[in-house]
N, C-alpha and C positions, 0 to 999 in steps of 0.2 A: 540435368543441365549444370555446368559450374557457374558460380557467379564471379563475373569478372568486372570490377569496378560498377556496380550497380546503383546509380543515382536514384533509381525508381523501381519500385514492383508494382506488379498489375494484379487488382483484385476484381473478381466479379460476384455478384447477388443477384437475385431475384427477389422482386419488390411488386408488391400491389400496388395498383395503379392510382388508388387513393393516397396511399402513404407517398408516391413518387409525386404526384401533384401538389401536396403539401410540402415536400422536399424542395421542389423546386421553385414555388412560390416563396418560401422561406430564404433560399439562395438568391433569389432576384431583389429581394428586400434589401440584403445584406449586401448585393451588387457583388456578389462571387457566381463563379462558374459551380455548376452543379458538382463537378469533382471536385473543385477546393471545398465546397461547403460540407461535402459528404467525409471526405478526407479528415477535414479540421472537426468535424463534430465525432467521426468514430474516435479519433485520436485525443480527442478530451474526455472522450468516456472512458478509453482503455486508462487515461491517467488518472481520472477519480478512481476507478477500479483498484488501480495498483497501490494509490495512497491508502484507500481504504481497507485494502489488505495488510498494510503494515500497521494500524492503529489499533490499538489495544482497547476494546470498549468493556466497560464496568457498569455493572448497576451502582444505584446511589449507594445503597448498602455495602455492596463490596469496594466500591471507592472509600467509605468511611473506615472500613476495617484495613484497607492497604496504607492510608494515611497514619490511622493508628497503629499500626504495626510499625511502621517507619520511625515516628515519633518516640514511642515506647516499645524498643523490641524486647522480646522475651528472654529471660535470662540462657546464657548457653547451656546445652544438655551435657551429659557427661563426655558423649563422642567427639563433641565440638572442642569440649578442652582438652582432651587426649589428642586430639589433631591439631591444636594450636601449641602444646608441649612439644610435640614432636616435631613440628616446624620449626619451633625454637632451638630443639637440639640439632637440626640439621643445618640451618640458617644461620641461627643467632637471633638475639632479639632486634627489633627493628624500630 
């Protein structure tokens, strides 16, 4: 079915009665419709998941090594020096 100017889409889900009761109570507390509450909660969870996926997580030791390497980088090895000389021949010194 082609999508033409769709402003909203429909989803369906099965849910346990006790979970539905909890969600219904929470939506009433916030003064929102059940549908609005569920959509907002799902969207917030999706955004958190997407944001977490973009983060780089490092253990404390890995963080220390990363910062140490940034602050005191190792000397370039021969292959890197050759590449730099080659770049200078092609593009000139910058």
